[in-house]
Each structure stands twice: as C-alpha cells, then as structure tokens.
The first five atom37 places (N, CA, C, CB, O) and aatype in JSON, in Angstrom:
{
  "aatype": [12, 3, 14, 6, 15, 0, 16, 19, 13, 0, 11, 15, 13, 16, 9, 10, 7, 12, 0, 0, 2, 0, 9, 0, 6, 7, 10, 19, 19, 15, 15, 0, 13, 11, 0, 9, 7, 1, 2, 14, 11, 10, 6, 6, 16, 12, 13, 15, 11, 19, 9, 9, 15, 19, 0, 10, 19, 6, 15, 16, 0, 9, 18, 15, 10, 19, 0, 13, 13, 10, 9],
  "atom_mask": [
    [1, 1, 1, 1, 1],
    [1, 1, 1, 1, 1],
    [1, 1, 1, 1, 1],
    [1, 1, 1, 1, 1],
    [1, 1, 1, 1, 1],
    [1, 1, 1, 1, 1],
    [1, 1, 1, 1, 1],
    [1, 1, 1, 1, 1],
    [1, 1, 1, 1, 1],
    [1, 1, 1, 1, 1],
    [1, 1, 1, 1, 1],
    [1, 1, 1, 1, 1],
    [1, 1, 1, 1, 1],
    [1, 1, 1, 1, 1],
    [1, 1, 1, 1, 1],
    [1, 1, 1, 1, 1],
    [1, 1, 1, 0, 1],
    [1, 1, 1, 1, 1],
    [1, 1, 1, 1, 1],
    [1, 1, 1, 1, 1],
    [1, 1, 1, 1, 1],
    [1, 1, 1, 1, 1],
    [1, 1, 1, 1, 1],
    [1, 1, 1, 1, 1],
    [1, 1, 1, 1, 1],
    [1, 1, 1, 0, 1],
    [1, 1, 1, 1, 1],
    [1, 1, 1, 1, 1],
    [1, 1, 1, 1, 1],
    [1, 1, 1, 1, 1],
    [1, 1, 1, 1, 1],
    [1, 1, 1, 1, 1],
    [1, 1, 1, 1, 1],
    [1, 1, 1, 1, 1],
    [1, 1, 1, 1, 1],
    [1, 1, 1, 1, 1],
    [1, 1, 1, 0, 1],
    [1, 1, 1, 1, 1],
    [1, 1, 1, 1, 1],
    [1, 1, 1, 1, 1],
    [1, 1, 1, 1, 1],
    [1, 1, 1, 1, 1],
    [1, 1, 1, 1, 1],
    [1, 1, 1, 1, 1],
    [1, 1, 1, 1, 1],
    [1, 1, 1, 1, 1],
    [1, 1, 1, 1, 1],
    [1, 1, 1, 1, 1],
    [1, 1, 1, 1, 1],
    [1, 1, 1, 1, 1],
    [1, 1, 1, 1, 1],
    [1, 1, 1, 1, 1],
    [1, 1, 1, 1, 1],
    [1, 1, 1, 1, 1],
    [1, 1, 1, 1, 1],
    [1, 1, 1, 1, 1],
    [1, 1, 1, 1, 1],
    [1, 1, 1, 1, 1],
    [1, 1, 1, 1, 1],
    [1, 1, 1, 1, 1],
    [1, 1, 1, 1, 1],
    [1, 1, 1, 1, 1],
    [1, 1, 1, 1, 1],
    [1, 1, 1, 1, 1],
    [1, 1, 1, 1, 1],
    [1, 1, 1, 1, 1],
    [1, 1, 1, 1, 1],
    [1, 1, 1, 1, 1],
    [1, 1, 1, 1, 1],
    [1, 1, 1, 1, 1],
    [1, 1, 1, 1, 1]
  ],
  "atom_positions": [
    [[101.78, 228.3, 90.97], [102.1, 229.0, 90.82], [102.32, 227.59, 92.02], [101.79, 230.4, 90.44], [101.54, 227.07, 92.82]],
    [[103.96, 227.28, 91.62], [104.41, 226.16, 92.62], [105.39, 226.78, 93.99], [105.39, 224.97, 91.65], [106.13, 227.75, 93.79]],
    [[105.35, 226.47, 94.67], [105.15, 226.34, 96.41], [106.91, 226.76, 96.6], [104.53, 224.22, 97.22], [107.51, 227.14, 97.6]],
    [[107.22, 226.61, 95.7], [108.65, 227.34, 94.49], [109.15, 229.14, 95.37], [107.55, 227.86, 92.04], [109.58, 229.78, 96.33]],
    [[108.57, 229.07, 93.89], [107.56, 230.72, 93.6], [106.95, 231.08, 94.77], [106.13, 230.66, 92.42], [107.62, 231.3, 95.78]],
    [[105.97, 231.14, 94.76], [105.0, 231.71, 96.04], [105.74, 231.94, 96.99], [103.91, 230.84, 96.62], [105.63, 233.12, 97.3]],
    [[107.22, 230.82, 98.32], [107.55, 231.48, 98.58], [108.43, 232.52, 98.99], [107.26, 231.23, 98.65], [108.85, 233.0, 100.03]],
    [[108.59, 232.76, 97.09], [109.44, 233.99, 96.56], [109.21, 235.63, 97.11], [109.15, 234.0, 94.98], [109.69, 236.6, 97.69]],
    [[107.82, 234.9, 96.22], [107.37, 235.9, 96.3], [106.76, 236.73, 97.92], [106.54, 235.61, 95.32], [106.5, 237.9, 98.19]],
    [[106.72, 235.74, 98.52], [105.83, 235.74, 99.8], [107.31, 236.6, 100.53], [105.16, 233.79, 100.59], [107.06, 237.31, 101.5]],
    [[108.46, 236.55, 100.17], [109.89, 237.16, 101.17], [109.38, 238.28, 100.54], [111.85, 236.68, 100.96], [109.01, 239.04, 101.43]],
    [[109.11, 238.89, 99.15], [109.5, 239.81, 98.57], [108.61, 240.89, 98.86], [109.69, 239.5, 97.36], [108.73, 242.09, 98.59]],
    [[107.67, 240.27, 99.45], [106.82, 241.22, 99.91], [107.31, 241.66, 101.72], [105.2, 240.51, 99.67], [107.13, 242.73, 102.31]],
    [[107.87, 240.56, 102.14], [108.57, 241.07, 103.78], [109.95, 241.87, 103.57], [109.07, 239.51, 104.91], [110.46, 242.49, 104.49]],
    [[110.46, 241.82, 102.36], [111.64, 242.92, 101.83], [111.2, 244.11, 101.77], [112.22, 242.72, 100.45], [111.87, 245.02, 102.26]],
    [[109.84, 244.37, 101.08], [109.51, 245.55, 100.56], [108.62, 245.67, 102.1], [108.71, 245.6, 98.85], [107.45, 245.9, 101.81]],
    [[108.74, 245.62, 103.0], [107.58, 246.24, 104.26], [108.97, 246.07, 105.17], [0.0, 0.0, 0.0], [108.61, 246.13, 106.35]],
    [[110.32, 245.9, 105.1], [111.69, 246.27, 105.63], [112.07, 247.95, 104.93], [112.94, 244.89, 105.05], [112.76, 248.9, 105.28]],
    [[111.32, 247.69, 103.97], [112.13, 248.31, 102.93], [111.51, 250.29, 103.46], [111.52, 247.48, 100.9], [112.13, 251.28, 103.84]],
    [[109.88, 249.96, 103.18], [109.25, 251.77, 103.88], [108.96, 251.25, 105.31], [107.33, 252.67, 103.0], [108.09, 251.75, 106.03]],
    [[109.51, 250.54, 105.56], [110.24, 251.24, 107.5], [110.81, 252.15, 107.82], [111.24, 250.65, 108.27], [110.64, 253.18, 108.47]],
    [[112.13, 251.26, 106.83], [113.13, 252.1, 106.91], [112.61, 253.72, 106.05], [114.48, 251.22, 106.23], [112.93, 254.88, 106.3]],
    [[112.08, 253.38, 105.43], [111.62, 254.92, 104.77], [110.61, 256.0, 105.67], [110.68, 254.57, 103.29], [110.3, 257.19, 105.57]],
    [[110.26, 254.83, 106.63], [109.05, 256.07, 107.45], [109.91, 256.45, 108.62], [107.25, 255.32, 108.17], [109.52, 257.43, 109.27]],
    [[111.07, 255.8, 109.01], [111.9, 256.2, 110.2], [112.73, 256.93, 110.21], [112.43, 255.47, 110.71], [112.86, 257.51, 111.29]],
    [[113.45, 257.21, 109.41], [113.41, 258.59, 107.92], [112.87, 260.23, 108.61], [0.0, 0.0, 0.0], [113.15, 261.3, 109.14]],
    [[111.44, 258.92, 107.81], [109.94, 260.61, 108.14], [110.5, 260.9, 109.23], [107.77, 260.37, 108.53], [111.22, 261.89, 109.27]],
    [[110.3, 260.07, 110.42], [109.79, 260.59, 111.45], [111.27, 261.31, 112.45], [108.81, 259.31, 112.16], [111.29, 262.24, 113.26]],
    [[112.71, 260.15, 111.82], [113.69, 261.16, 112.81], [114.09, 263.11, 112.37], [115.43, 260.2, 112.74], [114.59, 264.07, 112.95]],
    [[113.3, 262.73, 110.57], [113.85, 264.5, 109.79], [112.01, 265.02, 110.04], [114.67, 264.47, 107.14], [111.94, 266.17, 109.6]],
    [[110.76, 264.63, 110.51], [110.23, 265.89, 110.79], [110.73, 265.95, 112.68], [108.28, 265.91, 110.32], [109.92, 266.55, 113.39]],
    [[111.36, 265.65, 113.03], [112.19, 265.75, 114.35], [112.75, 266.62, 114.39], [113.05, 264.92, 114.69], [112.96, 267.26, 115.42]],
    [[113.24, 267.0, 113.0], [114.57, 267.32, 113.61], [114.44, 268.81, 112.49], [116.14, 265.88, 113.39], [115.42, 269.52, 112.26]],
    [[113.15, 269.04, 111.95], [113.01, 269.91, 112.08], [111.46, 270.89, 112.24], [113.78, 269.99, 111.37], [110.87, 271.71, 111.54]],
    [[111.24, 270.26, 113.51], [110.67, 270.65, 114.66], [111.46, 271.36, 115.8], [110.14, 269.57, 115.11], [111.33, 272.41, 116.45]],
    [[112.51, 270.09, 115.75], [113.44, 270.91, 116.82], [114.29, 272.28, 116.04], [114.74, 269.69, 117.52], [114.21, 273.34, 116.66]],
    [[115.12, 272.3, 114.69], [114.85, 273.2, 114.51], [114.21, 274.47, 114.46], [0.0, 0.0, 0.0], [114.77, 275.32, 115.16]],
    [[113.56, 274.72, 114.07], [112.03, 275.48, 113.99], [112.03, 276.27, 115.6], [110.42, 274.04, 113.79], [111.82, 277.44, 115.94]],
    [[112.37, 274.95, 116.4], [111.68, 275.57, 117.58], [112.17, 274.87, 118.89], [110.06, 275.44, 117.44], [111.56, 274.18, 119.71]],
    [[114.15, 275.49, 118.78], [115.12, 274.56, 119.78], [114.76, 273.99, 122.03], [116.76, 275.82, 119.65], [115.45, 273.37, 122.84]],
    [[113.46, 274.62, 122.11], [113.09, 274.33, 123.21], [112.07, 273.46, 122.98], [112.83, 275.33, 123.94], [111.27, 273.52, 123.91]],
    [[111.78, 272.73, 122.21], [111.74, 271.27, 123.17], [112.61, 270.49, 122.72], [110.43, 270.38, 123.21], [112.29, 269.55, 122.0]],
    [[113.32, 270.64, 122.9], [114.56, 269.84, 122.17], [113.78, 268.76, 123.98], [116.99, 270.94, 121.92], [113.08, 267.76, 124.12]],
    [[114.22, 269.4, 124.63], [113.93, 267.87, 125.51], [112.95, 267.47, 126.07], [114.59, 267.63, 126.52], [112.87, 267.38, 127.3]],
    [[112.13, 267.2, 125.34], [110.7, 267.29, 125.95], [109.5, 266.1, 124.79], [110.18, 269.39, 125.88], [108.45, 265.47, 124.9]],
    [[111.23, 266.61, 123.06], [110.95, 265.82, 121.98], [111.86, 265.06, 121.33], [110.46, 266.46, 121.16], [112.04, 264.61, 120.2]],
    [[112.72, 265.05, 123.06], [113.48, 263.51, 122.49], [113.11, 262.3, 122.38], [114.41, 263.11, 123.09], [113.15, 261.46, 121.48]],
    [[112.65, 262.34, 123.69], [111.98, 261.09, 123.58], [110.49, 260.09, 123.78], [112.62, 260.75, 124.1], [110.13, 258.96, 124.11]],
    [[109.75, 262.04, 123.12], [109.13, 261.02, 122.01], [109.2, 260.19, 120.16], [108.21, 261.61, 122.04], [108.57, 259.46, 119.39]],
    [[110.37, 260.93, 120.3], [110.75, 260.85, 119.42], [110.97, 258.77, 118.74], [111.88, 261.91, 119.73], [110.55, 257.93, 117.95]],
    [[112.45, 259.17, 120.38], [112.79, 257.8, 119.95], [110.94, 256.78, 120.7], [114.83, 257.26, 120.99], [110.02, 255.96, 120.62]],
    [[111.15, 257.08, 120.88], [109.32, 256.02, 121.36], [108.52, 255.67, 120.1], [107.84, 257.16, 122.44], [107.9, 254.61, 119.97]],
    [[108.62, 257.08, 118.79], [107.98, 256.49, 117.83], [109.37, 255.63, 116.54], [106.89, 257.87, 117.17], [109.15, 255.09, 115.46]],
    [[110.22, 255.76, 117.0], [111.41, 254.98, 116.14], [111.98, 254.02, 117.38], [112.81, 256.19, 115.39], [113.15, 254.25, 117.08]],
    [[112.07, 253.31, 118.3], [110.73, 252.3, 118.66], [110.44, 251.4, 117.93], [109.51, 252.84, 118.73], [110.95, 250.31, 117.69]],
    [[108.88, 252.34, 117.33], [107.52, 251.63, 117.55], [107.52, 251.28, 115.79], [105.98, 252.81, 118.35], [106.79, 250.32, 115.52]],
    [[108.25, 251.95, 114.54], [108.62, 251.35, 113.56], [109.86, 250.88, 113.77], [108.5, 252.02, 112.57], [110.32, 250.48, 112.7]],
    [[110.59, 250.75, 114.61], [111.74, 249.43, 114.21], [110.98, 248.19, 114.38], [113.23, 249.28, 115.32], [111.35, 247.31, 113.6]],
    [[109.81, 247.76, 115.34], [108.95, 247.27, 116.03], [108.92, 246.01, 114.59], [107.56, 248.4, 116.57], [109.5, 244.97, 114.28]],
    [[108.15, 246.67, 114.2], [107.33, 246.31, 112.7], [108.37, 245.85, 112.06], [106.57, 247.58, 111.74], [108.31, 244.65, 111.77]],
    [[110.01, 246.85, 111.54], [110.36, 246.36, 111.48], [111.09, 244.87, 111.36], [110.18, 246.87, 111.62], [111.5, 244.25, 110.38]],
    [[111.07, 244.6, 112.7], [111.57, 243.35, 113.09], [110.75, 242.19, 113.28], [112.18, 243.52, 114.15], [111.29, 241.11, 113.53]],
    [[109.36, 242.3, 113.17], [107.96, 241.94, 112.86], [108.61, 241.35, 111.19], [106.58, 243.52, 112.97], [108.73, 240.15, 110.94]],
    [[108.83, 242.03, 110.58], [109.17, 242.33, 109.4], [110.29, 240.36, 108.48], [110.26, 244.16, 109.8], [110.21, 239.66, 107.47]],
    [[111.09, 240.41, 109.69], [112.15, 240.35, 109.77], [112.33, 238.32, 110.03], [112.56, 241.57, 110.91], [112.97, 237.41, 109.49]],
    [[111.33, 238.48, 111.2], [110.85, 237.15, 111.29], [110.24, 237.01, 110.47], [110.26, 236.74, 112.21], [111.14, 236.39, 109.9]],
    [[109.26, 236.98, 109.58], [108.68, 237.25, 108.93], [109.33, 236.66, 107.79], [108.41, 238.35, 109.08], [108.66, 236.01, 107.0]],
    [[110.39, 236.8, 107.63], [110.88, 236.18, 106.38], [111.61, 234.91, 106.94], [111.88, 237.2, 105.47], [111.51, 233.77, 106.48]],
    [[112.36, 235.3, 107.98], [113.49, 233.55, 108.04], [112.28, 232.73, 108.08], [114.79, 233.06, 109.83], [112.29, 231.71, 107.39]],
    [[110.52, 233.22, 109.26], [110.01, 231.85, 108.49], [109.32, 231.45, 107.56], [109.53, 231.28, 108.98], [108.98, 230.27, 107.67]],
    [[108.99, 231.98, 106.65], [108.99, 232.46, 105.75], [109.3, 230.72, 104.64], [110.03, 233.84, 105.92], [109.38, 230.78, 103.42]]
  ]
}
C-alpha cells in the first residue's frame, strides 16, 4: 500500500468516527427528550446532565476532526 492510499484510508476512518459521534449525540438528545416527555418534572435535573453528556460526545468528534487534519 502506498502512502497516499494509506492516508486516504486513515482519513476515511476518522470520518466514520465523526459520523458515529453524530449518531451518538442524536441518541443522547432523543433519549433525554423521551425521558422528559414521560416525566416533565425531571426537566430541571436532566438539562445539566444532558449538556454534559453532549459535550463529552462532542469532544470525541473534535478529537476525530483534529486527527483528520493531522493525517
């Protein structure tokens, strides 16, 4: 395998990582909305937890983006 095709291969894996993070972020928010829909009293306590969870998932996407530009 030549270096150029290895670079394209590695960049494609980082793009798959970013796509997986987008799906995971959607699942986190979707689950939070479902939980709040079932019990609206949880909205105040769930909000901060959801923001922290989304930030953690988003940080992984940022790491993938940095890896994409470093390759």
